C-alpha positions as CSV (number, residue, x, y, z in Angstrom):
1,X,-20.4,50.5,-21.4
2,X,-17.4,50.4,-23.9
3,X,-15.0,50.9,-20.9
4,X,-16.6,48.0,-19.1
5,X,-16.4,45.7,-22.1
6,X,-12.8,46.7,-22.7
7,X,-11.9,46.1,-19.1
8,X,-13.5,42.6,-19.2
9,X,-11.6,41.7,-22.4
10,X,-8.3,42.9,-20.8
11,X,-8.8,40.8,-17.7
12,X,-9.6,37.7,-19.7
13,X,-6.5,38.2,-22.0
14,X,-4.3,38.7,-18.9
15,X,-5.6,35.6,-17.2
16,X,-5.1,33.6,-20.4
17,X,-1.6,34.8,-20.8
18,X,-0.8,34.0,-17.1
19,X,-2.2,30.5,-17.5
20,X,-0.2,30.0,-20.7
21,X,3.1,31.2,-19.2
22,X,2.8,29.6,-15.8
23,X,4.5,26.2,-15.4
24,X,1.9,23.4,-14.9
25,X,2.2,19.9,-13.5
26,X,4.3,17.7,-15.7
27,X,2.4,15.2,-17.9
28,X,2.8,12.0,-16.0
29,X,2.1,9.9,-19.1
30,X,5.2,11.4,-20.8
31,X,8.3,9.2,-21.3
32,X,11.0,9.3,-18.7
33,X,14.4,10.7,-19.3
34,X,17.8,10.1,-17.7
35,X,17.3,13.2,-15.5
36,X,14.1,12.7,-13.5
37,X,13.2,13.4,-9.9
38,X,10.7,11.0,-8.4
39,X,8.2,11.8,-5.7
40,X,5.9,9.6,-3.6
41,X,2.2,9.9,-4.5
42,X,-0.2,8.7,-1.7
43,X,-3.3,8.8,-3.9
44,X,-1.6,6.4,-6.4
45,X,-0.7,3.7,-3.8
46,X,-2.4,0.6,-2.6
47,X,-1.6,-2.0,0.1
48,X,-2.9,-5.5,-0.7
49,X,-2.8,-9.0,1.0
50,X,-3.6,-12.5,0.0
51,X,-4.6,-15.1,2.6
52,X,-5.2,-18.8,2.1
53,X,-7.9,-21.2,3.2
54,X,-8.6,-24.9,2.6
55,X,-5.9,-27.6,2.5
56,X,-5.3,-26.9,-1.2
57,X,-4.5,-23.2,-0.3
58,X,-7.3,-21.3,-2.1
59,X,-6.5,-17.6,-2.2
60,X,-8.6,-14.9,-0.6
61,X,-7.5,-11.4,-1.6
62,X,-8.0,-8.0,0.0
63,X,-6.3,-4.9,1.1
64,X,-6.3,-2.0,3.6
65,X,-8.1,1.3,2.7
66,X,-6.4,3.5,5.4
67,X,-2.6,3.6,5.7
68,X,0.2,6.2,5.8
69,X,3.7,6.1,4.4
70,X,6.0,8.7,5.9
71,X,9.7,9.5,5.6
72,X,9.8,9.4,1.8
73,X,12.1,11.8,-0.1
74,X,12.4,13.1,-3.6
75,X,15.1,11.1,-5.4
76,X,16.7,10.5,-8.8
77,X,16.1,6.8,-8.2
78,X,12.6,5.3,-7.9
79,X,13.6,3.0,-5.0
80,X,15.6,5.7,-3.1
81,X,12.3,7.5,-2.6
82,X,11.6,4.9,0.1
83,X,15.0,4.2,1.7
84,X,14.0,5.9,5.0
85,X,10.3,5.2,4.8
86,X,8.0,4.2,7.7
87,X,4.5,3.0,7.5
88,X,1.3,2.6,9.6
89,X,-1.8,0.6,8.6
90,X,-5.2,0.9,10.2
91,X,-6.4,-2.7,10.4
92,X,-9.9,-1.5,11.0
93,X,-9.8,-0.5,7.3
94,X,-9.4,-4.1,6.1
95,X,-11.3,-4.7,2.9
96,X,-11.8,-8.2,1.4
97,X,-14.8,-7.2,-0.7
98,X,-17.2,-8.9,1.8
99,X,-18.5,-6.8,4.7
100,X,-19.4,-9.9,6.8
101,X,-15.9,-11.3,6.4
102,X,-14.3,-8.0,7.2
103,X,-16.2,-7.7,10.4
104,X,-15.0,-11.2,11.5
105,X,-11.4,-10.4,10.6
106,X,-11.5,-7.1,12.6
107,X,-13.1,-8.7,15.6
108,X,-11.6,-12.2,15.8
109,X,-8.2,-11.7,14.3
110,X,-6.9,-8.1,14.7
111,X,-9.2,-7.6,17.6
112,X,-7.5,-10.4,19.5
113,X,-4.1,-8.9,19.2
114,X,-2.3,-7.0,22.0
115,X,-1.9,-3.8,20.0
116,X,-4.1,-2.2,17.3
117,X,-2.7,-1.6,13.8
118,X,0.4,-2.6,11.9
119,X,3.5,-0.4,11.6
120,X,7.0,-0.7,10.3
121,X,10.0,0.7,8.5
122,X,12.4,0.1,5.7
123,X,15.6,-1.3,7.2
124,X,17.7,-1.8,4.1
125,X,17.6,-1.5,0.3
126,X,19.9,-3.6,-1.9
127,X,19.1,-3.6,-5.6
128,X,15.7,-5.3,-6.1
129,X,15.8,-6.7,-2.6
130,X,14.9,-5.0,0.7
131,X,14.3,-5.8,4.3
132,X,11.4,-4.2,6.2
133,X,10.6,-4.4,9.9
134,X,7.0,-5.2,10.6
135,X,5.5,-4.6,14.0
136,X,2.2,-6.4,14.8
137,X,0.7,-7.8,18.0
138,X,3.5,-6.2,20.0
139,X,6.2,-8.1,18.1
140,X,8.7,-6.8,15.6
141,X,10.2,-9.0,12.9
142,X,12.3,-8.5,9.8
143,X,10.7,-9.4,6.5
144,X,12.7,-9.9,3.3
145,X,10.8,-8.4,0.3
146,X,11.3,-8.1,-3.4
147,X,11.1,-4.8,-5.4
148,X,10.3,-4.2,-9.0
149,X,10.3,-1.0,-11.0
150,X,8.6,-0.3,-14.3
151,X,8.9,3.4,-15.2
152,X,7.0,5.3,-12.5
153,X,5.5,2.1,-11.1
154,X,7.1,0.5,-8.0
155,X,5.9,-2.8,-6.5
156,X,6.9,-4.4,-3.2
157,X,6.1,-8.1,-2.7
158,X,6.7,-10.5,0.1
159,X,5.2,-13.2,2.3
160,X,4.8,-13.5,6.1
161,X,3.9,-16.2,8.6
162,X,1.6,-14.6,11.2
163,X,2.8,-17.1,13.7
164,X,6.1,-15.2,13.8
165,X,4.1,-12.4,15.5
166,X,2.6,-14.7,18.1
167,X,-0.7,-14.6,16.2
168,X,-1.6,-18.3,16.3
169,X,-4.3,-17.5,18.9
170,X,-6.0,-14.8,16.7
171,X,-5.6,-17.1,13.7
172,X,-7.3,-20.0,15.4
173,X,-10.1,-17.7,16.7
174,X,-10.8,-16.4,13.1
175,X,-10.7,-20.0,11.8
176,X,-13.2,-21.1,14.4
177,X,-15.8,-18.4,13.7
178,X,-15.3,-19.1,9.9
179,X,-15.0,-22.9,10.3
180,X,-17.7,-23.9,7.8
181,X,-16.4,-21.4,5.2
182,X,-12.9,-22.7,5.6
183,X,-13.8,-26.3,5.2
184,X,-12.8,-27.8,1.9
185,X,-13.8,-30.8,-0.1
186,X,-11.6,-33.0,2.3
187,X,-13.9,-31.9,5.2
188,X,-10.9,-30.2,6.9
189,X,-11.2,-26.6,8.1
190,X,-8.0,-24.8,7.4
191,X,-6.8,-21.2,7.6
192,X,-3.1,-20.9,6.7
193,X,-0.7,-18.6,8.6
194,X,0.9,-17.6,5.4
195,X,-0.1,-14.2,4.0
196,X,1.3,-12.6,0.8
197,X,1.7,-8.9,0.9
198,X,2.0,-6.3,-1.9
199,X,2.4,-2.6,-2.1
200,X,1.9,-0.9,-5.4
201,X,2.6,2.8,-6.1
202,X,2.9,5.1,-9.1
203,X,5.4,7.8,-8.5
204,X,5.3,11.4,-9.7
205,X,8.2,12.2,-12.0
206,X,9.7,15.6,-12.9
207,X,11.9,15.1,-15.8
208,X,14.2,17.5,-17.7
């Protein structure tokens, strides 16, 4: 019995020492230093959009729950993590916070396009400005975007006109099925082609 107790205590002590001595993940709430390596963190990333209805341009916000960002690399600069990045978005994962509206967006907007999904890549980075290439509905277009950095947090913002992707037909189809909901106080049914886009991410940082 004494041997068993002694063995158990020895194992517990050894495990505790190994845990104490082993390097753990760096505290991501700690202050950054001048010598940090930044890494993309998929679980800390969101893709959001804002569309507009009514003549007065009332905002309707949402996002996509399923997307992938590939081609990132560890870097000493937050933005350099993304300089060769590509992305794909599953448009069936659209989420506006309203299941009925989401079903209409999937069927009557994205469902009317020649190709499923949205994909793209980073073409250039220049300070707080970048150009991304967005492919949707079988068309590829360059989109200028703005970048902001706050510690580990990086945000990309921009605006697109879906007509530049030959999406006037899908836009009209969605407006027709949502005609009453898109009719404002002036009795005009309006769904704007302008969509604001935003990607937000919080990077992992390994600082010395």
